BALOBA-1460 file (C-alpha; in Angstrom, 3 decimals):
// residues 93
<rec num="1" residu="m" x="206.184" y="133.594" z="233.006"/>
<rec num="2" residu="a" x="203.216" y="135.228" z="234.968"/>
<rec num="3" residu="d" x="202.054" y="133.526" z="238.161"/>
<rec num="4" residu="t" x="198.842" y="131.673" z="237.516"/>
<rec num="5" residu="s" x="198.470" y="130.167" z="240.985"/>
<rec num="6" residu="s" x="195.912" y="132.839" z="242.146"/>
<rec num="7" residu="r" x="193.476" y="131.874" z="239.235"/>
<rec num="8" residu="t" x="190.433" y="129.900" z="240.108"/>
<rec num="9" residu="d" x="189.163" y="128.113" z="237.142"/>
<rec num="10" residu="a" x="186.745" y="125.242" z="237.660"/>
<rec num="11" residu="s" x="188.346" y="123.307" z="234.869"/>
<rec num="12" residu="t" x="191.724" y="123.198" z="236.632"/>
<rec num="13" residu="d" x="190.356" y="122.640" z="240.165"/>
<rec num="14" residu="g" x="192.098" y="119.668" z="241.734"/>
<rec num="15" residu="d" x="189.024" y="118.770" z="243.723"/>
<rec num="16" residu="t" x="186.888" y="118.244" z="240.795"/>
<rec num="17" residu="d" x="189.529" y="117.102" z="238.160"/>
<rec num="18" residu="p" x="188.752" y="113.483" z="237.001"/>
<rec num="19" residu="r" x="192.482" y="112.995" z="236.443"/>
<rec num="20" residu="d" x="192.845" y="113.068" z="240.150"/>
<rec num="21" residu="m" x="190.039" y="110.453" z="241.077"/>
<rec num="22" residu="g" x="192.432" y="107.592" z="240.901"/>
<rec num="23" residu="s" x="194.628" y="108.814" z="243.639"/>
<rec num="24" residu="e" x="191.645" y="108.665" z="246.019"/>
<rec num="25" residu="r" x="191.377" y="104.878" z="245.719"/>
<rec num="26" residu="g" x="195.103" y="104.486" z="246.555"/>
<rec num="27" residu="q" x="194.520" y="106.511" z="249.837"/>
<rec num="28" residu="g" x="191.687" y="104.229" z="250.690"/>
<rec num="29" residu="m" x="194.067" y="101.130" z="250.359"/>
<rec num="30" residu="l" x="196.636" y="103.007" z="252.241"/>
<rec num="31" residu="a" x="194.283" y="103.499" z="255.275"/>
<rec num="32" residu="a" x="193.178" y="99.844" z="255.190"/>
<rec num="33" residu="a" x="196.916" y="98.827" z="255.211"/>
<rec num="34" residu="s" x="197.786" y="101.134" z="258.142"/>
<rec num="35" residu="d" x="194.988" y="99.394" z="260.257"/>
<rec num="36" residu="s" x="196.652" y="96.074" z="260.292"/>
<rec num="37" residu="s" x="200.257" y="96.701" z="261.082"/>
<rec num="38" residu="g" x="202.399" y="98.681" z="263.442"/>
<rec num="39" residu="r" x="203.847" y="102.091" z="263.609"/>
<rec num="40" residu="s" x="206.446" y="101.861" z="261.094"/>
<rec num="41" residu="k" x="203.966" y="100.973" z="258.559"/>
<rec num="42" residu="d" x="201.873" y="104.045" z="259.489"/>
<rec num="43" residu="k" x="204.868" y="106.059" z="259.143"/>
<rec num="44" residu="l" x="205.567" y="104.709" z="255.625"/>
<rec num="45" residu="d" x="201.949" y="105.353" z="254.817"/>
<rec num="46" residu="q" x="202.116" y="108.918" z="255.872"/>
<rec num="47" residu="k" x="205.023" y="109.288" z="253.646"/>
<rec num="48" residu="t" x="203.332" y="107.830" z="250.538"/>
<rec num="49" residu="v" x="200.154" y="109.940" z="251.346"/>
<rec num="50" residu="r" x="202.297" y="113.146" z="251.578"/>
<rec num="51" residu="r" x="204.184" y="112.090" z="248.326"/>
<rec num="52" residu="l" x="200.844" y="111.340" z="246.379"/>
<rec num="53" residu="a" x="199.478" y="114.801" z="247.617"/>
<rec num="54" residu="q" x="202.744" y="116.522" z="246.373"/>
<rec num="55" residu="n" x="202.506" y="114.598" z="243.042"/>
<rec num="56" residu="r" x="198.800" y="115.641" z="242.539"/>
<rec num="57" residu="e" x="199.696" y="119.215" z="243.311"/>
<rec num="58" residu="a" x="202.771" y="119.086" z="240.802"/>
<rec num="59" residu="a" x="200.448" y="117.648" z="238.155"/>
<rec num="60" residu="r" x="197.839" y="120.386" z="238.716"/>
<rec num="61" residu="k" x="200.658" y="123.164" z="238.237"/>
<rec num="62" residu="s" x="202.049" y="121.295" z="235.226"/>
<rec num="63" residu="r" x="198.544" y="121.482" z="233.616"/>
<rec num="64" residu="l" x="198.235" y="125.042" z="234.474"/>
<rec num="65" residu="r" x="201.775" y="125.887" z="232.958"/>
<rec num="66" residu="k" x="200.708" y="123.962" z="229.883"/>
<rec num="67" residu="k" x="197.437" y="125.976" z="229.555"/>
<rec num="68" residu="y" x="199.397" y="129.229" z="229.867"/>
<rec num="69" residu="v" x="201.931" y="128.308" z="227.378"/>
<rec num="70" residu="q" x="199.287" y="127.278" z="224.799"/>
<rec num="71" residu="q" x="197.506" y="130.674" z="225.370"/>
<rec num="72" residu="l" x="200.716" y="132.535" z="224.825"/>
<rec num="73" residu="e" x="201.321" y="130.621" z="221.508"/>
<rec num="74" residu="n" x="197.845" y="131.459" z="220.393"/>
<rec num="75" residu="s" x="198.389" y="135.101" z="221.159"/>
<rec num="76" residu="r" x="201.616" y="134.993" z="219.119"/>
<rec num="77" residu="l" x="199.924" y="133.582" z="216.193"/>
<rec num="78" residu="k" x="197.186" y="135.977" z="216.275"/>
<rec num="79" residu="l" x="199.569" y="139.003" z="216.779"/>
<rec num="80" residu="t" x="201.615" y="137.730" z="213.524"/>
<rec num="81" residu="q" x="198.390" y="137.426" z="211.597"/>
<rec num="82" residu="l" x="197.275" y="140.932" z="212.560"/>
<rec num="83" residu="e" x="200.949" y="142.210" z="211.680"/>
<rec num="84" residu="q" x="200.567" y="140.590" z="208.158"/>
<rec num="85" residu="e" x="197.123" y="142.078" z="207.614"/>
<rec num="86" residu="l" x="198.532" y="145.525" z="208.659"/>
<rec num="87" residu="q" x="201.441" y="145.195" z="206.359"/>
<rec num="88" residu="r" x="199.223" y="144.307" z="203.296"/>
<rec num="89" residu="a" x="196.811" y="147.344" z="204.208"/>
<rec num="90" residu="r" x="199.787" y="149.569" z="204.269"/>
<rec num="91" residu="q" x="200.913" y="148.279" z="201.017"/>
<rec num="92" residu="q" x="197.585" y="148.927" z="199.279"/>
<rec num="93" residu="v" x="197.314" y="152.583" z="200.494"/>
């Protein structure tokens, strides 16, 4: 499978993806919670924020993989159709 991480497509950009908007609310809630408690809560919040960021990145990569696989499947179908057309054309000659 080819590396698609260097592609910059606006539709797959994590900053503008509406699927990622819900996680921003969670970060705001985490910031409010860390203001009201001690150091251990802050450390837990940092872990949660880090985990959310990793999850967001994994979801973005998954969407890219899914798009790439779908493109491969479409290309395979087009190739099959072209091969059939070529075979029919050879039979007619």
